[in-house]
C-alpha positions as a LaTeX table, in Angstrom:
\begin{tabular}{lrrr}
\hline
Residue & $x$ (\AA) & $y$ (\AA) & $z$ (\AA) \\
\hline
Unk1 & 13.60 & 31.84 & $-47.09$ \\
Unk2 & 14.09 & 28.07 & $-46.83$ \\
Unk3 & 16.43 & 28.58 & $-43.89$ \\
Unk4 & 13.99 & 30.72 & $-41.91$ \\
Unk5 & 11.04 & 28.35 & $-42.32$ \\
Unk6 & 13.15 & 25.37 & $-41.30$ \\
Unk7 & 14.26 & 27.12 & $-38.15$ \\
Unk8 & 10.66 & 27.85 & $-37.15$ \\
Unk9 & 9.67 & 24.21 & $-37.70$ \\
Unk10 & 12.56 & 22.86 & $-35.65$ \\
Unk11 & 11.92 & 25.33 & $-32.87$ \\
Unk12 & 8.35 & 24.12 & $-32.46$ \\
Unk13 & 9.54 & 20.52 & $-32.24$ \\
Unk14 & 12.50 & 20.83 & $-29.90$ \\
Unk15 & 11.02 & 23.11 & $-27.30$ \\
Unk16 & 9.08 & 20.23 & $-25.72$ \\
Unk17 & 10.18 & 19.74 & $-22.14$ \\
Unk18 & 7.38 & 18.34 & $-20.07$ \\
Unk19 & 8.12 & 18.08 & $-16.38$ \\
Unk20 & 6.57 & 14.85 & $-15.10$ \\
Unk21 & 5.45 & 13.99 & $-11.62$ \\
Unk22 & 7.14 & 11.08 & $-9.92$ \\
Unk23 & 5.58 & 7.64 & $-10.41$ \\
Unk24 & 3.19 & 6.82 & $-7.61$ \\
Unk25 & 2.79 & 3.70 & $-5.51$ \\
Unk26 & $-0.59$ & 3.60 & $-3.84$ \\
Unk27 & $-1.24$ & 2.13 & $-0.43$ \\
Unk28 & $-4.45$ & 1.91 & 1.56 \\
Unk29 & $-4.84$ & 1.33 & 5.28 \\
Unk30 & $-7.17$ & $-1.60$ & 5.92 \\
Unk31 & $-8.65$ & $-2.83$ & 9.17 \\
Unk32 & $-6.59$ & $-5.61$ & 10.76 \\
Unk33 & $-8.04$ & $-9.09$ & 10.97 \\
Unk34 & $-10.27$ & $-9.09$ & 14.04 \\
Unk35 & $-9.64$ & $-12.02$ & 16.33 \\
Unk36 & $-11.45$ & $-12.89$ & 19.53 \\
Unk37 & $-10.16$ & $-15.75$ & 21.68 \\
Unk38 & $-13.19$ & $-17.48$ & 23.16 \\
Unk39 & $-13.24$ & $-18.55$ & 26.76 \\
Unk40 & $-13.28$ & $-22.17$ & 27.80 \\
Unk41 & $-16.56$ & $-23.82$ & 26.77 \\
Unk42 & $-17.00$ & $-25.60$ & 30.12 \\
Unk43 & $-18.16$ & $-28.82$ & 28.45 \\
Unk44 & $-16.64$ & $-31.31$ & 30.83 \\
Unk45 & $-17.65$ & $-34.76$ & 29.64 \\
Unk46 & $-16.15$ & $-35.88$ & 26.37 \\
Unk47 & $-17.42$ & $-38.73$ & 24.22 \\
Unk48 & $-13.91$ & $-39.54$ & 22.97 \\
Unk49 & $-12.90$ & $-40.95$ & 26.39 \\
Unk50 & $-14.71$ & $-43.26$ & 28.78 \\
Unk51 & $-14.79$ & $-43.55$ & 32.54 \\
Unk52 & $-13.45$ & $-46.64$ & 34.24 \\
Unk53 & $-16.22$ & $-48.54$ & 36.08 \\
Unk54 & $-14.68$ & $-47.76$ & 39.47 \\
Unk55 & $-14.90$ & $-44.03$ & 38.65 \\
Unk56 & $-18.69$ & $-43.87$ & 38.19 \\
Unk57 & $-19.39$ & $-42.85$ & 41.78 \\
Unk58 & $-16.74$ & $-40.13$ & 41.71 \\
Unk59 & $-18.01$ & $-38.96$ & 38.36 \\
Unk60 & $-21.54$ & $-38.52$ & 39.70 \\
Unk61 & $-20.19$ & $-36.44$ & 42.57 \\
Unk62 & $-18.14$ & $-34.31$ & 40.20 \\
Unk63 & $-21.13$ & $-33.87$ & 37.91 \\
Unk64 & $-23.10$ & $-32.35$ & 40.77 \\
Unk65 & $-20.24$ & $-30.00$ & 41.69 \\
Unk66 & $-19.72$ & $-28.97$ & 38.07 \\
Unk67 & $-23.42$ & $-28.25$ & 37.74 \\
Unk68 & $-23.01$ & $-25.73$ & 40.57 \\
Unk69 & $-19.78$ & $-24.42$ & 38.97 \\
Unk70 & $-17.91$ & $-25.29$ & 42.16 \\
Unk71 & $-14.64$ & $-25.71$ & 40.29 \\
Unk72 & $-12.41$ & $-25.33$ & 43.32 \\
Unk73 & $-14.09$ & $-28.25$ & 45.05 \\
Unk74 & $-13.79$ & $-30.36$ & 41.90 \\
Unk75 & $-10.11$ & $-29.52$ & 41.82 \\
Unk76 & $-9.68$ & $-30.56$ & 45.47 \\
Unk77 & $-11.50$ & $-33.84$ & 44.87 \\
Unk78 & $-9.36$ & $-34.74$ & 41.87 \\
Unk79 & $-6.09$ & $-33.67$ & 43.47 \\
Unk80 & $-6.55$ & $-36.38$ & 46.10 \\
Unk81 & $-5.59$ & $-38.83$ & 43.32 \\
Unk82 & $-2.32$ & $-39.24$ & 41.46 \\
Unk83 & $-2.67$ & $-38.48$ & 37.76 \\
Unk84 & $-1.66$ & $-42.01$ & 36.86 \\
Unk85 & $-4.62$ & $-43.30$ & 38.89 \\
Unk86 & $-7.19$ & $-41.42$ & 36.82 \\
Unk87 & $-8.62$ & $-42.36$ & 33.45 \\
Unk88 & $-8.18$ & $-39.93$ & 30.53 \\
Unk89 & $-11.84$ & $-38.94$ & 31.02 \\
Unk90 & $-11.27$ & $-37.69$ & 34.58 \\
Unk91 & $-7.90$ & $-36.23$ & 33.63 \\
Unk92 & $-9.68$ & $-34.20$ & 30.95 \\
Unk93 & $-12.10$ & $-32.88$ & 33.60 \\
Unk94 & $-9.18$ & $-32.02$ & 35.87 \\
Unk95 & $-7.36$ & $-30.19$ & 33.04 \\
Unk96 & $-10.54$ & $-28.35$ & 32.09 \\
Unk97 & $-11.06$ & $-27.26$ & 35.71 \\
Unk98 & $-7.51$ & $-25.86$ & 35.78 \\
Unk99 & $-8.41$ & $-24.08$ & 32.53 \\
Unk100 & $-11.60$ & $-22.63$ & 34.05 \\
Unk101 & $-9.67$ & $-21.43$ & 37.13 \\
Unk102 & $-7.05$ & $-19.84$ & 34.82 \\
Unk103 & $-4.30$ & $-22.00$ & 36.27 \\
Unk104 & $-2.77$ & $-22.24$ & 32.82 \\
Unk105 & 0.65 & $-23.84$ & 33.54 \\
Unk106 & $-1.02$ & $-26.72$ & 35.44 \\
Unk107 & $-3.61$ & $-27.12$ & 32.67 \\
Unk108 & $-0.96$ & $-27.20$ & 29.93 \\
Unk109 & 1.11 & $-29.76$ & 31.82 \\
Unk110 & $-1.91$ & $-32.00$ & 32.35 \\
Unk111 & $-3.11$ & $-31.83$ & 28.73 \\
Unk112 & 0.37 & $-32.81$ & 27.60 \\
Unk113 & 0.29 & $-35.73$ & 30.05 \\
Unk114 & $-3.07$ & $-36.83$ & 28.64 \\
Unk115 & $-1.79$ & $-36.63$ & 25.05 \\
Unk116 & 1.16 & $-38.81$ & 25.92 \\
Unk117 & $-1.39$ & $-41.47$ & 26.82 \\
Unk118 & $-3.92$ & $-40.70$ & 24.06 \\
Unk119 & $-2.11$ & $-38.76$ & 21.27 \\
Unk120 & $-5.17$ & $-38.67$ & 19.00 \\
Unk121 & $-7.55$ & $-37.17$ & 21.54 \\
Unk122 & $-9.08$ & $-34.36$ & 19.48 \\
Unk123 & $-10.60$ & $-32.37$ & 22.35 \\
Unk124 & $-7.26$ & $-32.30$ & 24.20 \\
Unk125 & $-5.51$ & $-30.89$ & 21.12 \\
Unk126 & $-8.26$ & $-28.28$ & 20.66 \\
Unk127 & $-8.12$ & $-27.08$ & 24.25 \\
Unk128 & $-4.34$ & $-27.21$ & 24.50 \\
Unk129 & $-4.15$ & $-25.16$ & 21.31 \\
Unk130 & $-6.48$ & $-22.61$ & 22.88 \\
Unk131 & $-4.34$ & $-22.51$ & 26.02 \\
Unk132 & $-1.19$ & $-21.83$ & 23.99 \\
Unk133 & $-3.14$ & $-19.15$ & 22.08 \\
Unk134 & $-4.13$ & $-17.45$ & 25.34 \\
Unk135 & $-0.56$ & $-17.65$ & 26.67 \\
Unk136 & 0.74 & $-16.34$ & 23.31 \\
Unk137 & 2.80 & $-19.36$ & 22.36 \\
Unk138 & 1.50 & $-19.14$ & 18.82 \\
Unk139 & 3.77 & $-21.74$ & 17.24 \\
Unk140 & 2.59 & $-24.48$ & 19.62 \\
Unk141 & $-1.00$ & $-23.27$ & 19.36 \\
Unk142 & $-0.88$ & $-23.71$ & 15.58 \\
Unk143 & 0.62 & $-27.19$ & 15.93 \\
Unk144 & $-2.15$ & $-28.43$ & 18.20 \\
Unk145 & $-4.97$ & $-26.91$ & 16.15 \\
Unk146 & $-3.49$ & $-28.56$ & 13.05 \\
Unk147 & $-3.33$ & $-31.92$ & 14.87 \\
Unk148 & $-6.91$ & $-31.57$ & 16.10 \\
Unk149 & $-8.05$ & $-31.05$ & 12.49 \\
Unk150 & $-5.86$ & $-33.90$ & 11.23 \\
Unk151 & $-7.51$ & $-36.20$ & 13.79 \\
Unk152 & $-10.99$ & $-35.22$ & 12.68 \\
Unk153 & $-12.05$ & $-31.98$ & 14.36 \\
Unk154 & $-14.95$ & $-30.32$ & 12.58 \\
Unk155 & $-15.07$ & $-27.36$ & 14.94 \\
Unk156 & $-15.42$ & $-24.03$ & 13.10 \\
Unk157 & $-13.54$ & $-22.19$ & 15.83 \\
Unk158 & $-10.56$ & $-24.53$ & 15.59 \\
Unk159 & $-10.41$ & $-24.08$ & 11.81 \\
Unk160 & $-10.72$ & $-20.33$ & 12.27 \\
Unk161 & $-7.90$ & $-20.29$ & 14.84 \\
Unk162 & $-5.68$ & $-22.27$ & 12.50 \\
Unk163 & $-6.51$ & $-19.89$ & 9.65 \\
Unk164 & $-5.56$ & $-16.89$ & 11.79 \\
Unk165 & $-2.27$ & $-18.42$ & 12.93 \\
Unk166 & $-1.36$ & $-19.61$ & 9.44 \\
Unk167 & $-2.12$ & $-16.15$ & 8.09 \\
Unk168 & 0.32 & $-14.51$ & 10.48 \\
Unk169 & 2.96 & $-17.22$ & 10.51 \\
Unk170 & 2.97 & $-18.49$ & 6.93 \\
Unk171 & 1.01 & $-16.05$ & 4.78 \\
Unk172 & $-2.35$ & $-15.89$ & 3.05 \\
Unk173 & $-2.23$ & $-19.03$ & 0.92 \\
Unk174 & $-1.70$ & $-21.28$ & 3.94 \\
Unk175 & $-4.74$ & $-19.75$ & 5.65 \\
Unk176 & $-7.25$ & $-20.04$ & 2.81 \\
Unk177 & $-8.42$ & $-23.61$ & 3.35 \\
Unk178 & $-8.77$ & $-23.28$ & 7.15 \\
Unk179 & $-10.79$ & $-20.08$ & 6.83 \\
Unk180 & $-12.89$ & $-21.57$ & 4.03 \\
Unk181 & $-13.76$ & $-24.50$ & 6.31 \\
Unk182 & $-14.61$ & $-22.21$ & 9.24 \\
Unk183 & $-16.67$ & $-19.98$ & 6.92 \\
Unk184 & $-18.54$ & $-22.94$ & 5.46 \\
Unk185 & $-19.45$ & $-24.14$ & 8.96 \\
Unk186 & $-20.38$ & $-20.67$ & 10.26 \\
Unk187 & $-21.04$ & $-18.42$ & 7.23 \\
Unk188 & $-22.46$ & $-15.59$ & 9.34 \\
Unk189 & $-19.38$ & $-15.35$ & 11.60 \\
Unk190 & $-17.73$ & $-12.02$ & 10.77 \\
Unk191 & $-14.32$ & $-13.23$ & 11.99 \\
Unk192 & $-14.26$ & $-16.00$ & 9.40 \\
Unk193 & $-15.58$ & $-13.68$ & 6.69 \\
Unk194 & $-12.85$ & $-11.13$ & 7.34 \\
Unk195 & $-10.17$ & $-13.77$ & 7.81 \\
Unk196 & $-11.00$ & $-15.51$ & 4.53 \\
Unk197 & $-11.10$ & $-12.18$ & 2.72 \\
Unk198 & $-7.72$ & $-11.17$ & 4.13 \\
Unk199 & $-6.24$ & $-14.57$ & 3.21 \\
Unk200 & $-7.49$ & $-14.21$ & $-0.38$ \\
Unk201 & $-5.99$ & $-10.71$ & $-0.63$ \\
Unk202 & $-2.63$ & $-11.69$ & 0.84 \\
Unk203 & $-2.47$ & $-14.71$ & $-1.45$ \\
Unk204 & $-3.30$ & $-12.39$ & $-4.38$ \\
Unk205 & $-6.36$ & $-14.51$ & $-5.20$ \\
Unk206 & $-8.15$ & $-11.37$ & $-6.32$ \\
Unk207 & $-11.06$ & $-12.90$ & $-8.28$ \\
Unk208 & $-11.94$ & $-15.01$ & $-5.21$ \\
Unk209 & $-11.58$ & $-11.99$ & $-2.94$ \\
Unk210 & $-13.82$ & $-9.86$ & $-5.16$ \\
Unk211 & $-16.42$ & $-12.64$ & $-5.40$ \\
Unk212 & $-16.52$ & $-12.89$ & $-1.59$ \\
Unk213 & $-16.69$ & $-9.11$ & $-1.28$ \\
Unk214 & $-19.67$ & $-8.96$ & $-3.63$ \\
Unk215 & $-21.50$ & $-11.37$ & $-1.32$ \\
Unk216 & $-20.54$ & $-9.46$ & 1.81 \\
Unk217 & $-21.45$ & $-6.08$ & 0.32 \\
Unk218 & $-24.79$ & $-7.45$ & $-0.79$ \\
Unk219 & $-25.43$ & $-8.39$ & 2.86 \\
Unk220 & $-24.11$ & $-5.12$ & 4.30 \\
Unk221 & $-23.70$ & $-2.24$ & 1.84 \\
Unk222 & $-22.84$ & 0.17 & 4.66 \\
Unk223 & $-19.71$ & $-1.64$ & 5.81 \\
Unk224 & $-16.96$ & 0.83 & 5.00 \\
Unk225 & $-14.13$ & $-1.71$ & 5.41 \\
Unk226 & $-15.57$ & $-3.81$ & 2.57 \\
Unk227 & $-15.37$ & $-0.86$ & 0.16 \\
Unk228 & $-11.83$ & $-0.02$ & 1.28 \\
Unk229 & $-10.75$ & $-3.62$ & 0.76 \\
Unk230 & $-12.36$ & $-3.61$ & $-2.66$ \\
Unk231 & $-10.47$ & $-0.42$ & $-3.51$ \\
Unk232 & $-7.19$ & $-1.98$ & $-2.34$ \\
Unk233 & $-7.76$ & $-4.98$ & $-4.63$ \\
Unk234 & $-8.45$ & $-2.74$ & $-7.62$ \\
Unk235 & $-5.26$ & $-0.80$ & $-6.86$ \\
Unk236 & $-3.32$ & $-4.08$ & $-6.85$ \\
Unk237 & $-4.87$ & $-4.84$ & $-10.25$ \\
Unk238 & $-4.11$ & $-1.32$ & $-11.55$ \\
Unk239 & $-7.81$ & $-0.72$ & $-12.24$ \\
Unk240 & $-7.72$ & 2.75 & $-10.77$ \\
Unk241 & $-11.12$ & 3.94 & $-12.01$ \\
Unk242 & $-12.80$ & 1.12 & $-10.09$ \\
Unk243 & $-10.58$ & 1.76 & $-7.08$ \\
Unk244 & $-11.77$ & 5.36 & $-7.03$ \\
Unk245 & $-15.42$ & 4.31 & $-7.26$ \\
Unk246 & $-14.96$ & 2.09 & $-4.21$ \\
Unk247 & $-13.13$ & 4.82 & $-2.31$ \\
Unk248 & $-15.88$ & 7.30 & $-3.07$ \\
Unk249 & $-18.45$ & 4.83 & $-1.66$ \\
Unk250 & $-16.27$ & 4.38 & 1.45 \\
Unk251 & $-16.07$ & 8.14 & 1.93 \\
Unk252 & $-19.85$ & 8.45 & 1.67 \\
Unk253 & $-20.11$ & 6.08 & 4.64 \\
Unk254 & $-17.96$ & 8.25 & 6.91 \\
Unk255 & $-14.51$ & 9.73 & 7.39 \\
Unk256 & $-11.53$ & 7.72 & 6.19 \\
Unk257 & $-7.96$ & 7.88 & 7.48 \\
Unk258 & $-5.58$ & 10.57 & 6.27 \\
Unk259 & $-3.48$ & 7.91 & 4.52 \\
Unk260 & $-6.50$ & 6.66 & 2.59 \\
Unk261 & $-7.67$ & 10.17 & 1.76 \\
Unk262 & $-4.25$ & 11.07 & 0.37 \\
Unk263 & $-4.22$ & 7.87 & $-1.68$ \\
Unk264 & $-7.61$ & 8.88 & $-3.04$ \\
Unk265 & $-6.30$ & 12.34 & $-3.90$ \\
Unk266 & $-3.26$ & 10.80 & $-5.63$ \\
Unk267 & $-5.49$ & 8.57 & $-7.73$ \\
Unk268 & $-7.67$ & 11.50 & $-8.77$ \\
Unk269 & $-4.57$ & 13.43 & $-9.81$ \\
Unk270 & $-3.26$ & 10.40 & $-11.70$ \\
Unk271 & $-6.58$ & 10.18 & $-13.55$ \\
Unk272 & $-6.44$ & 13.94 & $-14.30$ \\
Unk273 & $-9.56$ & 14.52 & $-12.19$ \\
Unk274 & $-8.15$ & 17.72 & $-10.76$ \\
Unk275 & $-11.38$ & 19.34 & $-9.58$ \\
Unk276 & $-12.22$ & 16.36 & $-7.36$ \\
Unk277 & $-8.64$ & 16.09 & $-6.09$ \\
Unk278 & $-8.58$ & 19.74 & $-5.04$ \\
Unk279 & $-12.04$ & 19.47 & $-3.47$ \\
Unk280 & $-10.84$ & 16.55 & $-1.32$ \\
Unk281 & $-7.73$ & 18.46 & $-0.29$ \\
Unk282 & $-9.87$ & 21.43 & 0.72 \\
Unk283 & $-11.89$ & 19.20 & 3.04 \\
Unk284 & $-8.68$ & 17.93 & 4.61 \\
Unk285 & $-7.13$ & 21.33 & 5.33 \\
Unk286 & $-10.11$ & 22.24 & 7.46 \\
Unk287 & $-8.67$ & 19.95 & 10.13 \\
Unk288 & $-4.93$ & 20.16 & 9.50 \\
Unk289 & $-2.29$ & 21.82 & 7.40 \\
Unk290 & $-0.65$ & 20.06 & 4.47 \\
Unk291 & 2.86 & 18.63 & 4.43 \\
Unk292 & 5.09 & 19.39 & 1.46 \\
Unk293 & 6.02 & 15.73 & 1.04 \\
Unk294 & 2.32 & 15.03 & 0.41 \\
Unk295 & 1.72 & 17.75 & $-2.17$ \\
Unk296 & 5.01 & 18.09 & $-4.09$ \\
Unk297 & 3.73 & 15.85 & $-6.89$ \\
Unk298 & 0.36 & 17.61 & $-6.89$ \\
Unk299 & 2.10 & 20.88 & $-7.68$ \\
Unk300 & 3.93 & 19.31 & $-10.60$ \\
Unk301 & 0.70 & 17.88 & $-12.01$ \\
Unk302 & $-1.19$ & 21.14 & $-11.60$ \\
Unk303 & 1.54 & 23.21 & $-13.24$ \\
Unk304 & 1.64 & 20.78 & $-16.16$ \\
Unk305 & $-1.98$ & 21.64 & $-16.96$ \\
Unk306 & $-1.64$ & 25.35 & $-16.13$ \\
Unk307 & $-3.79$ & 25.30 & $-12.99$ \\
Unk308 & $-1.77$ & 28.06 & $-11.40$ \\
Unk309 & $-4.46$ & 29.24 & $-8.98$ \\
Unk310 & $-4.76$ & 25.75 & $-7.51$ \\
Unk311 & $-0.98$ & 25.56 & $-7.16$ \\
Unk312 & $-0.89$ & 28.87 & $-5.33$ \\
Unk313 & $-3.70$ & 27.75 & $-3.02$ \\
Unk314 & $-1.83$ & 24.56 & $-2.18$ \\
Unk315 & 1.35 & 26.45 & $-1.35$ \\
Unk316 & $-0.60$ & 28.71 & 1.01 \\
Unk317 & $-1.91$ & 25.66 & 2.90 \\
Unk318 & 1.54 & 24.31 & 3.67 \\
Unk319 & 2.64 & 23.63 & 7.19 \\
Unk320 & 5.60 & 25.57 & 8.61 \\
Unk321 & 7.87 & 26.16 & 5.59 \\
Unk322 & 10.87 & 26.96 & 7.78 \\
Unk323 & 11.16 & 23.31 & 8.75 \\
Unk324 & 11.52 & 22.10 & 5.15 \\
Unk325 & 14.74 & 20.45 & 4.06 \\
Unk326 & 16.94 & 22.17 & 1.49 \\
Unk327 & 15.70 & 19.73 & $-1.17$ \\
Unk328 & 12.05 & 20.45 & $-0.35$ \\
Unk329 & 12.65 & 24.21 & $-0.34$ \\
Unk330 & 14.28 & 23.83 & $-3.74$ \\
Unk331 & 11.22 & 22.01 & $-5.09$ \\
Unk332 & 8.95 & 24.66 & $-3.64$ \\
Unk333 & 10.95 & 27.48 & $-5.21$ \\
Unk334 & 10.99 & 25.81 & $-8.64$ \\
Unk335 & 7.23 & 25.34 & $-8.44$ \\
Unk336 & 6.77 & 28.99 & $-7.55$ \\
Unk337 & 9.07 & 29.85 & $-10.46$ \\
Unk338 & 6.75 & 28.03 & $-12.87$ \\
Unk339 & 3.81 & 30.01 & $-11.53$ \\
Unk340 & 5.69 & 33.29 & $-11.92$ \\
Unk341 & 6.72 & 32.29 & $-15.43$ \\
Unk342 & 3.09 & 31.62 & $-16.34$ \\
Unk343 & 2.22 & 35.10 & $-15.06$ \\
Unk344 & 4.95 & 36.54 & $-17.32$ \\
Unk345 & 6.99 & 37.71 & $-14.32$ \\
Unk346 & 10.13 & 36.45 & $-16.01$ \\
Unk347 & 12.87 & 38.07 & $-13.93$ \\
Unk348 & 11.30 & 36.82 & $-10.69$ \\
Unk349 & 10.93 & 33.36 & $-12.22$ \\
Unk350 & 14.60 & 33.27 & $-13.23$ \\
Unk351 & 15.61 & 34.29 & $-9.71$ \\
Unk352 & 13.46 & 31.58 & $-8.16$ \\
Unk353 & 14.93 & 28.93 & $-10.48$ \\
Unk354 & 18.45 & 30.04 & $-9.62$ \\
Unk355 & 17.69 & 30.02 & $-5.90$ \\
Unk356 & 16.16 & 26.56 & $-6.24$ \\
Unk357 & 19.35 & 25.27 & $-7.88$ \\
Unk358 & 21.51 & 26.93 & $-5.25$ \\
Unk359 & 19.64 & 24.92 & $-2.61$ \\
Unk360 & 19.70 & 21.67 & $-4.58$ \\
Unk361 & 21.90 & 21.37 & $-7.66$ \\
Unk362 & 20.26 & 18.02 & $-8.44$ \\
Unk363 & 16.75 & 19.47 & $-8.85$ \\
Unk364 & 16.26 & 18.18 & $-12.38$ \\
Unk365 & 12.89 & 19.79 & $-13.02$ \\
Unk366 & 14.22 & 23.18 & $-11.96$ \\
Unk367 & 17.35 & 22.79 & $-14.08$ \\
Unk368 & 15.53 & 21.89 & $-17.28$ \\
Unk369 & 12.82 & 24.52 & $-16.80$ \\
Unk370 & 15.50 & 27.12 & $-16.04$ \\
Unk371 & 17.42 & 26.21 & $-19.21$ \\
Unk372 & 14.27 & 26.41 & $-21.34$ \\
Unk373 & 13.36 & 29.82 & $-19.91$ \\
Unk374 & 16.89 & 31.13 & $-20.45$ \\
Unk375 & 16.66 & 29.96 & $-24.06$ \\
Unk376 & 13.32 & 31.73 & $-24.51$ \\
Unk377 & 14.83 & 34.93 & $-23.12$ \\
Unk378 & 17.90 & 34.57 & $-25.40$ \\
Unk379 & 20.36 & 34.24 & $-22.51$ \\
Unk380 & 22.26 & 31.82 & $-24.70$ \\
Unk381 & 25.45 & 31.34 & $-22.73$ \\
Unk382 & 23.63 & 30.63 & $-19.46$ \\
Unk383 & 21.11 & 28.40 & $-21.29$ \\
Unk384 & 23.92 & 26.35 & $-22.83$ \\
Unk385 & 25.56 & 25.88 & $-19.42$ \\
Unk386 & 22.26 & 24.80 & $-17.90$ \\
Unk387 & 21.54 & 22.31 & $-20.71$ \\
Unk388 & 25.02 & 20.77 & $-20.37$ \\
Unk389 & 24.43 & 20.36 & $-16.63$ \\
Unk390 & 21.02 & 18.81 & $-17.30$ \\
Unk391 & 22.57 & 16.24 & $-19.65$ \\
Unk392 & 24.26 & 14.65 & $-16.63$ \\
Unk393 & 20.85 & 13.33 & $-15.48$ \\
Unk394 & 19.59 & 10.32 & $-17.41$ \\
Unk395 & 15.92 & 11.17 & $-16.73$ \\
Unk396 & 16.15 & 14.50 & $-18.60$ \\
Unk397 & 19.16 & 13.91 & $-20.83$ \\
Unk398 & 17.18 & 13.60 & $-24.06$ \\
Unk399 & 15.22 & 16.77 & $-23.38$ \\
Unk400 & 18.43 & 18.59 & $-22.52$ \\
Unk401 & 20.11 & 17.43 & $-25.73$ \\
Unk402 & 17.14 & 18.56 & $-27.80$ \\
Unk403 & 17.05 & 21.87 & $-25.95$ \\
Unk404 & 20.73 & 22.53 & $-26.61$ \\
Unk405 & 20.24 & 21.55 & $-30.26$ \\
Unk406 & 17.48 & 24.17 & $-30.48$ \\
Unk407 & 19.80 & 26.74 & $-28.90$ \\
Unk408 & 22.43 & 26.07 & $-31.59$ \\
Unk409 & 19.77 & 26.35 & $-34.29$ \\
Unk410 & 18.67 & 29.71 & $-32.87$ \\
Unk411 & 22.29 & 30.94 & $-32.91$ \\
Unk412 & 23.00 & 29.62 & $-36.44$ \\
Unk413 & 25.37 & 26.89 & $-35.23$ \\
Unk414 & 23.73 & 24.30 & $-37.45$ \\
Unk415 & 26.60 & 21.81 & $-37.60$ \\
Unk416 & 26.74 & 21.70 & $-33.78$ \\
Unk417 & 22.95 & 21.20 & $-33.70$ \\
Unk418 & 23.23 & 18.43 & $-36.32$ \\
Unk419 & 25.91 & 16.61 & $-34.33$ \\
Unk420 & 23.85 & 16.84 & $-31.13$ \\
Unk421 & 20.86 & 15.31 & $-32.87$ \\
Unk422 & 23.06 & 12.47 & $-34.16$ \\
Unk423 & 24.25 & 11.90 & $-30.57$ \\
Unk424 & 20.66 & 11.98 & $-29.30$ \\
Unk425 & 19.52 & 9.44 & $-31.91$ \\
Unk426 & 22.41 & 7.15 & $-31.06$ \\
Unk427 & 21.55 & 7.27 & $-27.35$ \\
Unk428 & 17.76 & 7.23 & $-27.83$ \\
Unk429 & 17.08 & 5.52 & $-31.18$ \\
Unk430 & 13.32 & 5.27 & $-30.61$ \\
Unk431 & 12.81 & 9.02 & $-30.28$ \\
Unk432 & 9.81 & 9.87 & $-32.45$ \\
Unk433 & 10.60 & 12.01 & $-35.51$ \\
Unk434 & 14.25 & 12.62 & $-34.74$ \\
Unk435 & 15.57 & 11.15 & $-38.00$ \\
Unk436 & 13.35 & 13.46 & $-40.04$ \\
Unk437 & 14.76 & 16.45 & $-38.16$ \\
Unk438 & 18.32 & 15.23 & $-38.75$ \\
Unk439 & 17.57 & 14.92 & $-42.47$ \\
Unk440 & 16.03 & 18.39 & $-42.54$ \\
Unk441 & 19.06 & 19.93 & $-40.87$ \\
Unk442 & 21.40 & 18.06 & $-43.20$ \\
Unk443 & 19.53 & 19.48 & $-46.20$ \\
Unk444 & 19.77 & 23.03 & $-44.81$ \\
Unk445 & 23.50 & 22.62 & $-44.17$ \\
Unk446 & 23.99 & 21.30 & $-47.73$ \\
Unk447 & 22.03 & 24.23 & $-49.16$ \\
Unk448 & 24.13 & 26.69 & $-47.17$ \\
Unk449 & 27.37 & 24.99 & $-48.30$ \\
Unk450 & 26.23 & 25.08 & $-51.92$ \\
Unk451 & 25.27 & 28.76 & $-51.64$ \\
Unk452 & 28.68 & 29.56 & $-50.17$ \\
Unk453 & 30.46 & 27.82 & $-53.00$ \\
\hline
\end{tabular}
């Protein structure tokens, strides 16, 4: 009587074999930093440089031509002089006219000539930086914007340009100050708002990013990108409930990308919010079929909580199954086997598990589930073989050892079961309750030995 009760107790303990979905890494698609290169401001006289007295008459003539935007005539007038004959003030006008006429190589050359004579001329650094930005020489553009700021520029656009270039060349932390300065000078400029927010996020300054987002959302609650960014920050902080709240707000404001929708679905599954996850998937399949790589984990989660109808629905929504790899077909078959097993269609389930393993011998979930089902159906030799195979995989080794120990208990091989539990405890000493089970088996073996004597 003692022996029978002990066997029932051990059976209930060792038949655990939960199949777990793979760990998820979540990624959201966010809008890129918007950047608009402004045109030349066409402010031709600069307070940093002064005209030579002999240039006053020419300057008045040029002022009249510039007022009429007759840049070509200004160019012709100035090209009658050698550059060395002109003051930095007139050279600046000449460079700016080249800029206006989009004669960029000539403009760049002339600005560099001016800076050789006046290396701290802020306006020349600003405009040369802009020229290099337009011609996509971003390294030199950054250098000249940085020099303009070092020499005293308080131009929001220059700070914003430097923030953008630092962000893309050196990362978020290097861009924070420049964007903060631009934002403080022009707080309503959406480029600086977005740039500063992106810099905070890339620099992982999440409290600052969230504080800025709260301000921006207060100003414009219907800006979907703000909610997506907020969700991305919460994902980085592993606060998934709050990430889902933000994603739900974003979805209320309009369609989101497939990548973001799938991330949302994954989060709902991870939080065991299966009804919402399935509802979102059903909205997606109205426009396109599902890919197995997207839903393989969903099937594992659903089968864990016995939502067989949802699993079957998902399988029906799959794209062309004939294009699946052998590994994916194996996963699909093992999932279908679990559904068949739940419906008590045991022989079909066993066939599906075997076919899954034929396609992919390394399908761990299929192997362990197959072994457990064989044990339930008292196919002891096949179950033992399956458990021994499963022990080769570290992820399921403990479950396989416990399963094989249960098999030996069921077939009265108590000493073999006892030794397996000793091995399991040695390999996994923190396994909850295993020592008590070892002690219980030892007592049963002692009782049997005493009875025999």
